C-alpha positions as CSV (number, residue, x, y, z in Angstrom):
1,M,26.6,-23.5,11.5
2,T,30.0,-25.1,11.5
3,S,33.0,-23.7,13.3
4,A,34.6,-22.8,10.0
5,A,31.5,-20.9,8.9
6,K,31.4,-19.1,12.2
7,A,34.9,-18.0,11.7
8,E,34.1,-16.6,8.3
9,T,30.9,-14.9,9.4
10,L,31.1,-11.2,10.1
11,A,29.3,-11.7,13.4
12,H,30.2,-9.2,16.1
13,G,30.5,-9.5,19.8
14,G,28.3,-9.2,22.7
15,A,28.8,-5.4,23.2
16,L,27.7,-4.6,19.7
17,R,24.8,-6.9,20.1
18,R,23.7,-5.0,23.2
19,V,24.0,-1.8,21.3
20,D,21.9,-3.2,18.5
21,T,19.3,-4.3,21.0
22,L,19.2,-0.9,22.6
23,L,18.9,0.8,19.2
24,G,16.1,-1.5,18.2
25,N,14.2,-0.8,21.5
26,F,14.7,2.9,21.0
27,V,13.4,2.8,17.4
28,E,10.3,0.8,18.3
29,A,9.5,3.1,21.3
30,V,9.7,6.2,19.1
31,A,7.6,4.6,16.4
32,A,5.0,3.5,18.9
33,A,5.0,7.0,20.5
34,L,4.5,8.6,17.1
35,V,1.4,6.4,16.4
36,L,0.0,7.3,19.8
37,A,0.7,11.0,19.2
38,E,-1.1,10.9,15.9
39,V,-4.2,9.3,17.6
40,I,-4.2,11.9,20.3
41,L,-3.6,14.8,17.9
42,L,-6.4,13.8,15.4
43,G,-8.8,13.2,18.3
44,C,-8.1,16.6,19.7
45,A,-8.5,18.2,16.3
46,T,-11.8,16.5,15.7
47,T,-13.1,17.5,19.2
48,G,-11.9,21.1,18.9
49,R,-13.6,21.5,15.5
50,Y,-16.9,19.7,16.0
51,L,-17.6,20.0,19.7
52,L,-15.8,23.1,20.8
53,H,-16.2,25.0,17.4
54,S,-12.6,26.0,17.8
55,P,-10.5,24.2,15.1
56,L,-6.8,23.6,15.6
57,V,-5.6,25.3,12.5
58,W,-2.1,23.8,13.0
59,S,-3.2,20.2,13.5
60,D,-2.9,19.0,9.9
61,E,0.5,20.5,9.6
62,V,1.8,18.9,12.8
63,A,0.1,15.6,11.8
64,T,1.9,15.7,8.4
65,I,5.3,16.3,10.1
66,L,4.8,13.6,12.6
67,F,3.5,11.3,9.9
68,I,6.7,11.4,7.8
69,W,8.7,10.6,10.9
70,L,6.3,7.8,11.7
71,S,6.7,6.4,8.2
72,M,10.5,6.4,8.3
73,F,10.8,5.0,11.8
74,G,8.2,2.3,10.8
75,S,10.4,1.5,7.8
76,V,13.4,1.0,10.1
77,V,11.3,-1.3,12.4
78,A,10.1,-3.3,9.3
79,L,13.7,-3.7,8.1
80,R,14.9,-4.9,11.5
81,R,12.1,-7.4,11.5
82,G,12.5,-8.5,7.9
83,Q,9.0,-7.4,7.1
84,H,9.5,-5.2,4.0
85,M,7.7,-6.7,1.0
86,R,9.8,-8.8,-1.2
87,L,9.5,-11.8,-3.6
88,T,11.6,-14.8,-2.8
89,A,10.1,-17.4,-5.0
90,F,13.0,-17.4,-7.5
91,V,15.7,-17.5,-4.8
92,R,14.0,-20.5,-3.1
93,K,14.4,-22.5,-6.3
94,L,18.2,-22.2,-6.2
95,S,20.5,-24.6,-4.5
96,P,21.3,-23.9,-0.8
97,A,24.8,-22.5,-1.8
98,W,23.4,-20.2,-4.5
99,Q,20.6,-19.1,-2.1
100,K,23.2,-17.8,0.3
101,R,25.0,-16.0,-2.5
102,A,21.8,-14.4,-3.7
103,E,20.7,-13.4,-0.2
104,A,24.2,-11.9,0.4
105,L,24.0,-10.0,-2.8
106,A,20.5,-8.7,-2.0
107,T,21.7,-7.6,1.5
108,V,24.7,-5.8,0.0
109,I,22.5,-4.1,-2.6
110,V,20.2,-2.7,0.1
111,S,23.2,-1.5,2.2
112,A,24.9,0.1,-0.8
113,L,21.7,1.7,-1.9
114,L,21.1,3.2,1.5
115,A,24.7,4.4,1.7
116,A,24.3,6.0,-1.8
117,M,21.2,7.8,-0.6
118,V,22.7,9.5,2.5
119,V,24.4,12.4,0.7
120,P,21.5,13.2,-1.7
121,T,19.1,13.1,1.3
122,W,21.4,15.4,3.3
123,Q,21.5,17.8,0.3
124,H,17.7,17.7,0.1
125,V,17.4,18.6,3.8
126,E,19.8,21.5,3.3
127,E,17.7,22.7,0.4
128,R,14.6,22.8,2.6
129,I,16.1,24.8,5.5
130,I,15.1,28.2,4.2
131,S,11.5,27.1,3.3
132,L,8.9,27.6,6.0
133,T,5.7,25.7,6.7
134,P,2.6,27.7,6.0
135,V,1.0,27.7,9.5
136,L,3.7,27.1,12.0
137,Q,6.3,29.1,10.1
138,I,9.1,26.6,11.0
139,S,11.7,25.3,8.6
140,E,10.6,22.4,6.4
141,A,13.9,20.8,7.3
142,W,12.2,19.5,10.5
143,R,9.9,17.4,8.3
144,E,12.5,16.4,5.7
145,A,15.0,15.4,8.3
146,A,12.9,12.4,8.9
147,M,14.1,11.0,5.5
148,L,17.7,11.5,6.5
149,V,17.3,9.9,10.0
150,G,15.3,7.0,8.6
151,I,17.8,6.3,5.9
152,V,20.8,6.4,8.3
153,L,19.0,4.1,10.8
154,M,18.1,1.7,8.0
155,L,21.7,1.8,6.8
156,V,22.9,0.9,10.3
157,T,20.3,-1.9,10.4
158,A,21.2,-3.2,7.0
159,V,24.9,-3.3,7.7
160,D,24.2,-5.0,11.1
161,R,22.1,-7.7,9.3
162,M,24.9,-8.1,6.7
163,L,27.5,-8.6,9.5
164,R,25.4,-11.2,11.1
165,S,24.1,-13.2,8.2
166,T,26.9,-13.5,5.6
167,T,30.7,-14.0,5.2
168,V,33.6,-11.8,4.3
169,L,34.1,-13.6,1.0
170,R,30.4,-13.2,0.0
171,V,30.4,-9.5,0.9
172,I,33.6,-8.9,-1.0
173,S,32.4,-10.8,-4.1
174,S,29.0,-9.0,-4.0
175,L,30.8,-5.6,-3.8
176,V,33.1,-6.5,-6.7
177,F,30.1,-7.6,-8.7
178,L,28.3,-4.3,-8.0
179,A,31.4,-2.3,-8.9
180,I,31.6,-4.1,-12.2
181,I,27.9,-3.3,-12.9
182,F,28.5,0.3,-11.9
183,A,31.5,0.6,-14.3
184,V,29.5,-0.9,-17.2
185,F,26.6,1.5,-16.7
186,Q,29.1,4.4,-16.4
187,L,30.7,3.5,-19.7
188,A,27.3,3.1,-21.3
189,A,26.0,6.5,-20.2
190,P,26.5,8.1,-23.6
191,W,24.7,5.2,-25.2
192,F,21.7,5.7,-23.0
193,D,21.4,9.3,-24.4
194,T,21.5,7.8,-27.9
195,I,18.7,5.3,-27.5
196,G,16.5,7.8,-25.7
197,N,13.4,6.4,-23.9
198,Y,14.3,2.9,-24.8
199,S,16.7,3.1,-21.9
200,L,13.6,3.1,-19.6
201,L,13.3,-0.6,-20.4
202,I,16.8,-1.2,-18.9
203,F,16.2,0.9,-15.8
204,F,12.6,0.5,-14.9
205,L,12.0,-3.0,-16.2
206,G,15.4,-4.7,-16.2
207,I,16.8,-3.4,-12.9
208,V,13.5,-3.6,-11.1
209,L,13.0,-7.2,-12.3
210,C,16.5,-8.3,-11.5
211,A,16.3,-6.8,-8.0
212,I,13.0,-8.4,-7.3
213,V,14.2,-11.8,-8.5
214,L,17.2,-11.5,-6.2
215,G,14.8,-10.9,-3.3
216,V,15.5,-7.2,-2.8
217,P,12.5,-5.6,-1.1
218,I,10.1,-4.0,-3.6
219,G,10.5,-0.4,-2.3
220,F,14.2,-0.6,-2.4
221,A,14.1,-2.1,-6.0
222,F,12.0,1.0,-7.1
223,V,14.5,3.4,-5.5
224,L,17.4,1.5,-7.0
225,A,16.0,1.8,-10.5
226,T,15.2,5.5,-10.0
227,L,18.7,6.2,-8.6
228,A,20.3,4.4,-11.5
229,Y,18.3,6.2,-14.1
230,L,18.9,9.7,-12.7
231,N,22.6,8.9,-12.2
232,F,23.4,7.4,-15.6
233,A,20.8,8.7,-18.0
234,S,19.9,12.2,-16.8
235,W,21.3,15.4,-15.4
236,V,18.8,15.7,-12.6
237,P,20.4,15.9,-9.1
238,L,19.9,12.8,-7.0
239,S,18.5,14.9,-4.1
240,I,15.2,14.9,-6.0
241,I,14.7,11.3,-5.0
242,P,14.2,11.8,-1.2
243,G,12.1,14.9,-2.0
244,R,9.7,13.0,-4.2
245,M,9.6,10.1,-1.8
246,S,8.7,12.5,1.0
247,E,6.1,14.0,-1.2
248,G,4.6,10.6,-1.9
249,M,4.5,9.6,1.7
250,S,3.2,12.9,3.1
251,P,-0.4,13.2,2.0
252,I,-2.5,13.4,5.1
253,I,-5.1,10.9,3.7
254,L,-2.4,8.2,4.0
255,L,-2.3,8.7,7.7
256,A,-5.4,6.6,7.6
257,V,-3.2,3.6,7.0
258,P,-1.5,3.4,10.5
259,M,-4.7,4.6,12.1
260,F,-6.8,1.8,10.6
261,V,-4.1,-0.8,11.1
262,F,-4.1,0.1,14.8
263,L,-7.9,0.2,14.8
264,G,-8.0,-3.3,13.3
265,S,-5.7,-4.6,16.0
266,I,-7.9,-3.1,18.7
267,I,-11.1,-4.6,17.1
268,E,-9.5,-8.0,17.3
269,A,-8.0,-7.7,20.8
270,A,-11.0,-6.0,22.4
271,G,-13.5,-8.7,21.3
272,L,-15.5,-6.7,18.8
273,A,-14.3,-8.8,15.9
274,Q,-15.1,-12.1,17.7
275,A,-18.7,-10.9,18.5
276,M,-19.3,-9.7,14.9
277,I,-17.8,-12.7,13.3
278,A,-19.9,-15.0,15.5
279,F,-23.0,-13.3,14.4
280,L,-22.1,-13.3,10.7
281,V,-21.2,-17.0,10.9
282,S,-24.6,-17.6,12.4
283,L,-26.2,-16.0,9.3
284,I,-24.2,-17.5,6.5
285,G,-21.5,-19.6,8.1
286,H,-23.2,-22.8,7.0
287,L,-23.0,-21.9,3.4
288,R,-20.2,-22.8,1.1
289,G,-17.7,-19.9,1.0
290,G,-19.9,-17.9,3.4
291,L,-17.1,-15.9,5.0
292,Q,-15.5,-15.2,1.7
293,Y,-18.7,-13.5,0.7
294,V,-18.6,-11.6,4.0
295,L,-15.0,-10.4,3.1
296,L,-16.2,-9.1,-0.2
297,G,-19.1,-7.3,1.3
298,A,-16.9,-5.9,4.1
299,V,-14.4,-4.4,1.7
300,Y,-17.2,-2.9,-0.4
301,L,-18.7,-1.2,2.7
302,V,-15.4,-0.1,4.3
303,S,-14.2,1.4,1.1
304,G,-16.8,4.0,1.4
305,I,-15.5,5.1,4.8
306,S,-11.7,5.6,4.5
307,G,-11.2,6.1,0.7
308,A,-7.7,4.6,0.9
309,K,-7.3,1.0,-0.3
310,A,-4.5,0.1,2.0
311,A,-6.5,1.5,5.0
312,D,-9.6,-0.5,3.8
313,M,-7.7,-3.7,3.8
314,A,-6.0,-3.0,7.1
315,A,-9.4,-2.4,8.7
316,V,-11.0,-5.6,7.3
317,V,-8.2,-8.2,7.8
318,P,-7.9,-8.4,11.6
319,A,-11.7,-8.6,11.9
320,L,-12.1,-11.5,9.4
321,F,-8.9,-13.4,8.8
322,P,-8.4,-15.1,12.2
323,E,-11.9,-16.8,12.1
324,M,-11.5,-17.6,8.4
325,K,-8.2,-19.3,9.1
326,R,-9.7,-21.2,12.1
327,R,-12.3,-22.5,9.7
328,G,-9.7,-24.0,7.4
329,N,-9.1,-21.3,4.8
330,R,-5.6,-21.0,3.6
331,E,-3.9,-17.6,4.1
332,S,-2.7,-17.4,0.5
333,D,-6.3,-17.9,-0.8
334,L,-7.5,-15.2,1.6
335,V,-4.9,-12.7,0.6
336,S,-5.5,-13.3,-3.1
337,L,-9.2,-12.6,-2.5
338,L,-8.4,-9.6,-0.4
339,S,-6.2,-8.2,-3.2
340,A,-8.9,-8.7,-5.8
341,S,-11.5,-7.2,-3.6
342,A,-9.5,-4.0,-3.3
343,V,-9.6,-3.8,-7.1
344,M,-13.4,-4.1,-7.3
345,S,-13.8,-1.4,-4.6
346,E,-11.5,1.1,-6.3
347,T,-14.4,3.2,-7.7
348,I,-16.4,3.3,-4.4
349,P,-16.6,6.9,-3.0
350,P,-14.9,8.6,-1.3
351,S,-12.1,7.1,-3.5
352,I,-9.0,9.3,-3.4
353,V,-8.4,8.5,-7.1
354,L,-11.9,9.7,-8.0
355,I,-11.4,12.9,-6.2
356,T,-8.1,13.3,-8.0
357,V,-9.7,12.7,-11.4
358,G,-12.3,15.4,-10.7
359,S,-9.6,17.8,-9.5
360,V,-7.3,17.5,-12.5
361,T,-9.8,17.0,-15.3
362,G,-12.8,19.1,-14.3
363,V,-15.2,16.2,-14.3
364,S,-17.9,16.5,-11.6
365,I,-16.7,14.7,-8.4
366,A,-20.4,14.3,-7.4
367,A,-21.1,12.6,-10.7
368,L,-18.0,10.3,-10.3
369,F,-19.2,9.3,-6.8
370,T,-22.6,8.4,-8.2
371,A,-21.1,6.5,-11.1
372,G,-18.6,4.5,-9.1
373,L,-21.0,2.3,-7.0
374,L,-22.4,0.1,-9.8
375,P,-19.1,-0.8,-11.5
376,A,-17.7,-1.8,-8.1
377,F,-20.8,-4.0,-7.5
378,I,-20.3,-5.6,-10.9
379,G,-16.7,-6.4,-9.9
380,M,-18.0,-7.9,-6.6
381,L,-20.4,-10.1,-8.4
382,A,-17.6,-11.4,-10.7
383,L,-15.6,-12.3,-7.6
384,C,-18.6,-14.0,-6.0
385,V,-18.8,-16.2,-9.0
386,V,-15.1,-17.2,-8.5
387,V,-15.8,-17.9,-4.8
388,F,-18.8,-20.0,-5.7
389,I,-16.8,-22.1,-8.2
390,Q,-13.8,-22.5,-5.8
391,T,-15.9,-23.5,-2.8
392,R,-18.4,-25.7,-4.6
393,D,-16.8,-28.8,-3.3
394,E,-16.2,-27.4,0.2
395,D,-17.3,-29.8,2.9
396,T,-20.0,-28.2,5.0
397,S,-21.3,-31.5,6.5
398,R,-20.1,-30.3,10.0
399,A,-21.5,-26.8,9.6
400,R,-24.7,-26.4,11.5
401,K,-27.4,-24.0,10.8
402,T,-27.9,-21.7,13.8
403,D,-31.4,-21.6,15.3
404,G,-33.3,-18.3,15.6
405,K,-32.8,-18.0,19.4
406,T,-29.1,-18.3,19.2
407,K,-29.0,-15.8,16.3
408,L,-30.8,-13.3,18.4
409,K,-28.4,-13.7,21.3
410,L,-25.4,-13.4,19.0
411,F,-27.0,-10.3,17.4
412,L,-27.5,-8.6,20.8
413,A,-23.9,-9.4,21.8
414,A,-22.7,-8.0,18.5
415,I,-24.6,-4.8,18.6
416,P,-21.8,-2.7,20.2
417,G,-19.4,-4.0,17.6
418,L,-21.8,-3.6,14.8
419,G,-22.2,0.0,15.9
420,L,-18.6,0.8,14.9
421,P,-19.2,1.1,11.1
422,I,-22.4,3.1,11.9
423,V,-20.4,5.5,14.0
424,I,-17.6,5.8,11.4
425,R,-20.0,6.4,8.5
426,T,-22.1,8.9,10.5
427,A,-18.9,10.8,11.4
428,V,-18.0,11.1,7.7
429,V,-21.4,11.9,6.4
430,E,-22.2,14.5,9.1
431,G,-18.8,16.2,8.6
432,V,-17.6,15.4,12.1
433,A,-14.3,14.0,10.9
434,T,-12.3,13.5,7.7
435,A,-11.4,10.1,6.3
436,T,-8.2,10.3,8.3
437,E,-9.7,11.5,11.6
438,V,-12.5,9.0,11.5
439,A,-10.1,6.1,12.3
440,T,-9.3,7.9,15.6
441,I,-13.0,8.0,16.4
442,G,-13.2,4.3,15.7
443,I,-10.2,3.7,18.0
444,I,-11.8,5.5,20.9
445,Y,-15.1,3.8,20.3
446,A,-13.5,0.4,20.1
447,L,-11.5,1.0,23.3
448,L,-14.6,2.1,25.2
449,V,-16.7,-0.8,23.9
450,G,-13.9,-3.3,24.6
451,A,-13.5,-2.0,28.2
452,L,-17.1,-1.6,29.1
453,F,-18.9,-4.4,27.2
454,Y,-16.6,-7.3,26.1
455,R,-13.8,-6.7,28.8
456,Q,-11.3,-8.8,26.8
457,L,-8.7,-6.1,26.1
458,D,-5.4,-6.7,27.7
459,W,-3.9,-3.2,28.1
460,R,-0.4,-4.7,28.0
461,K,-1.0,-5.5,24.4
462,I,-1.4,-1.8,23.4
463,Y,2.3,-1.1,23.1
464,P,3.0,-4.1,20.8
465,M,0.0,-3.1,18.7
466,L,1.4,0.4,18.3
467,V,4.7,-1.0,17.2
468,D,3.1,-3.4,14.8
469,A,1.0,-0.6,13.3
470,S,4.2,1.5,12.7
471,C,6.0,-1.5,11.3
472,L,3.3,-2.4,8.8
473,S,2.7,1.2,7.9
474,G,6.4,1.8,7.3
475,S,6.7,-1.1,4.9
476,I,3.6,0.1,3.0
477,L,4.5,3.8,2.9
478,L,8.1,3.2,1.8
479,V,6.8,1.4,-1.3
480,V,4.4,4.3,-1.9
481,G,7.1,6.9,-1.6
482,A,9.5,4.8,-3.9
483,A,6.8,4.4,-6.5
484,T,6.1,8.2,-6.4
485,A,9.8,8.9,-7.1
486,M,9.9,6.4,-9.9
487,G,6.7,7.8,-11.4
488,W,8.3,11.3,-11.4
489,A,11.4,10.0,-13.2
490,L,9.2,8.3,-15.8
491,T,7.4,11.6,-16.4
492,Q,10.5,13.6,-16.8
493,S,11.8,11.2,-19.4
494,G,8.9,12.2,-21.8
495,F,7.3,8.8,-21.5
496,S,3.9,10.4,-20.9
497,Q,3.8,12.3,-24.2
498,T,5.0,9.3,-26.1
499,L,2.1,7.3,-24.6
500,V,-0.4,10.0,-25.6
501,D,0.9,10.0,-29.2
502,L,0.5,6.2,-29.4
503,V,-3.0,6.3,-27.9
504,Q,-4.3,8.9,-30.4
505,G,-3.2,6.8,-33.3
506,V,-4.8,3.5,-32.4
507,P,-7.3,1.9,-34.9
508,G,-10.9,1.0,-34.0
509,G,-12.2,4.5,-33.2
510,K,-13.9,4.9,-29.8
511,I,-13.8,1.3,-28.8
512,G,-10.2,0.9,-29.9
513,F,-9.3,4.0,-27.9
514,L,-11.1,2.7,-24.8
515,L,-9.4,-0.8,-25.0
516,I,-6.0,0.7,-25.5
517,S,-6.6,3.2,-22.8
518,A,-7.6,0.5,-20.4
519,L,-4.5,-1.5,-21.2
520,G,-2.4,1.6,-20.8
521,F,-4.0,2.4,-17.4
522,V,-3.4,-1.2,-16.3
523,I,0.3,-0.8,-17.0
524,L,0.4,2.7,-15.4
525,G,-1.4,1.5,-12.4
526,S,1.1,-1.2,-11.8
527,V,4.1,1.2,-11.7
528,L,2.7,4.6,-10.8
529,E,-0.4,4.0,-8.7
530,G,-3.7,5.7,-9.3
531,V,-3.1,9.3,-8.0
532,P,0.3,9.9,-9.7
533,A,-0.9,8.3,-13.0
534,I,-4.1,10.4,-13.1
535,V,-2.1,13.6,-12.3
536,L,0.3,12.9,-15.1
537,F,-2.0,11.5,-17.8
538,G,-5.5,12.7,-17.0
539,P,-5.1,16.2,-18.4
540,L,-3.6,14.7,-21.6
541,L,-6.0,11.8,-22.3
542,F,-9.3,13.1,-21.2
543,P,-9.4,15.7,-24.0
544,V,-8.7,12.9,-26.5
545,A,-11.6,10.9,-25.0
546,H,-13.9,14.0,-25.3
547,F,-12.8,14.5,-28.9
548,L,-13.8,10.9,-29.8
549,G,-17.2,11.3,-28.2
550,V,-16.5,9.2,-25.0
551,N,-18.5,10.2,-21.9
552,E,-15.9,11.7,-19.5
553,V,-17.5,10.0,-16.5
554,H,-17.5,6.6,-18.3
555,Y,-13.8,7.2,-19.3
556,A,-12.9,8.1,-15.7
557,I,-14.5,4.9,-14.3
558,I,-12.7,2.8,-16.9
559,A,-9.4,4.5,-16.0
560,V,-9.8,4.1,-12.3
561,F,-10.9,0.5,-12.5
562,A,-8.1,-0.4,-14.9
563,M,-5.5,1.3,-12.7
564,G,-6.8,-0.6,-9.7
565,F,-6.5,-3.8,-11.7
566,G,-2.8,-2.9,-12.5
567,L,-2.1,-1.8,-8.9
568,F,-3.1,-5.2,-7.5
569,S,-1.7,-7.4,-10.3
570,P,1.7,-9.1,-9.8
571,P,4.6,-9.0,-10.5
572,F,4.8,-5.2,-10.5
573,G,1.5,-4.1,-8.9
574,V,2.4,-2.3,-5.7
575,G,-1.0,-2.9,-4.2
576,F,-0.6,-6.7,-4.5
577,Y,2.4,-6.5,-2.2
578,L,0.5,-4.2,0.1
579,A,-2.2,-6.8,0.4
580,C,0.4,-9.5,1.1
581,A,2.0,-7.3,3.8
582,I,-1.3,-6.5,5.4
583,G,-2.3,-10.1,5.3
584,R,1.2,-11.0,6.6
585,V,1.7,-13.6,3.9
586,S,4.6,-14.0,1.6
587,P,3.9,-12.9,-2.0
588,D,5.5,-16.2,-3.1
589,D,2.5,-18.1,-1.7
590,V,-0.1,-15.8,-3.1
591,I,1.1,-15.0,-6.6
592,G,-0.2,-18.3,-8.0
593,K,-3.6,-18.0,-6.4
594,V,-4.7,-14.6,-7.5
595,W,-5.1,-15.2,-11.3
596,P,-8.7,-16.6,-11.2
597,H,-9.8,-13.5,-9.3
598,L,-8.0,-11.2,-11.7
599,L,-9.5,-13.0,-14.7
600,A,-13.0,-12.4,-13.3
601,L,-12.2,-8.7,-12.7
602,F,-10.8,-8.5,-16.3
603,G,-14.2,-9.7,-17.5
604,A,-15.9,-7.0,-15.3
605,L,-13.6,-4.4,-16.8
606,L,-14.5,-5.4,-20.3
607,L,-18.2,-5.3,-19.4
608,I,-17.7,-1.8,-18.0
609,I,-16.0,-0.7,-21.2
610,F,-18.6,-2.1,-23.6
611,V,-21.7,-1.1,-21.5
612,P,-21.4,2.6,-20.7
613,W,-24.7,2.5,-18.8
614,I,-23.0,0.7,-15.9
615,S,-21.1,3.9,-15.3
616,T,-23.6,6.6,-16.5
617,G,-27.0,5.0,-15.9
618,F,-27.7,6.7,-12.6
619,L,-26.5,10.1,-13.6
620,S,-29.1,12.8,-14.0
621,N,-27.5,14.0,-17.2
622,P,-25.4,11.1,-18.6
């Protein structure tokens, strides 16, 4: 940087830098402590209920309160590290000067958005003071205050980054530009009422797209669009946004995300992953695309353990990616396959979305669990075809087929590590632990095995792993919360009823309805995620399917698979960015590689639509 540029830059002195460092250390320490506290709490809850037959009735409530604090402190850590999910492909194509202007504008947008959220969040916390939690009978403000503290800390962080990275002129010009945009939208407010739901295209397509193109993190882009819609095109108070975000980030099942992220780190650091990978490589490592097939199989198996897609990916990546990268696979290719594998496993029980479908529509959850396995297997076969085609020219001349004696030695060495999925699945099947608690059992098992058998675990790495788990979880859960708030705004606009009216009038009878429904659920999955979309549209569309003679289980599988397809499809699919965050690869590098996998899955979706037996063939009364 030239001396002139240094003079222009809003960099601050050494004292403020030290304050920033202390603040960063404090935030990371709290985030790490919250992850550790959740591990201990879930472990105690499982022990008390299963071994001592004395359940801790307050454990879930405390875990939920700590979880929202963990999510927000993790979001602060992610912002400080620049690890929130965002797309920078468009900005990179600009000239260096315009890149700096775009980056400055994106930074100012994030700072202005966080500043605008402070008062509504404070109002939301005040509204929850008089409400008491069911078990502990304490004010819900203790939980909701996490949103306020997190937003204030992110605001401080965003302003600090702005002061360090840009100039006075760029900040002023960005603020002037935003003020002009604000004035234009304020003047257009009556027009938004006139055009009705067409304004949704401006807010939830135009604003989101423009923000993403500028490089604004995905979660912040979603919040920006929701804030703008409620402020300019509705009478709903802005305090509803932090409330809906908290609601989206609070489900106890999502606690599996940081738990499995931490478990994955331990698997890698303790030596379990190395032993398992060595054994798997000895079996199929000499084949073309061998480890890609292992990745698909691993996601298929792990999906039946946690039920949460983000947790599934977080559990698999640390165990497989390091060796796959060492064997010459590109990270972008691996993440594209990871993202696609999460789509094909969306219907594997105990899928949260399947449970939600059964809860809101009355369809048998047991039937949905039975029906979901074969469609997922069809999706896996489709992806195997892509892997086979992509790796057909892979050079395996240096790959040696392992002899039987070596395989046996590697198998014996891998037994403690291979016992982990058995322990986890047994704990779920036997009712020892929930899908959230089971990760804690895995953590304890991995620590013991690592300490007693492999002896590779450096205990000094535990703290950085705890911080990393909070950081990655924060970046993921902020997107989930933002998507929940945006989904609520879409529902309040009347968009759901408009969609139902359109679907009922489609030509082609049953097949036409299924095809249009699948397309609609792909779109919904990309903006709402599976659970909110099902809660909103399941009760409306399932009666239509029943009226047209569509088997409800078949329709549910189509809906869930299609929403998974949308969830992991760029540029709007939240799951795609989650996969990139978990794989620690920029979406820019992956977005061009995922289309062959999505094309194969689209073919699998059509096959599921046209062949109902795939969904209903194993049901006792299809």
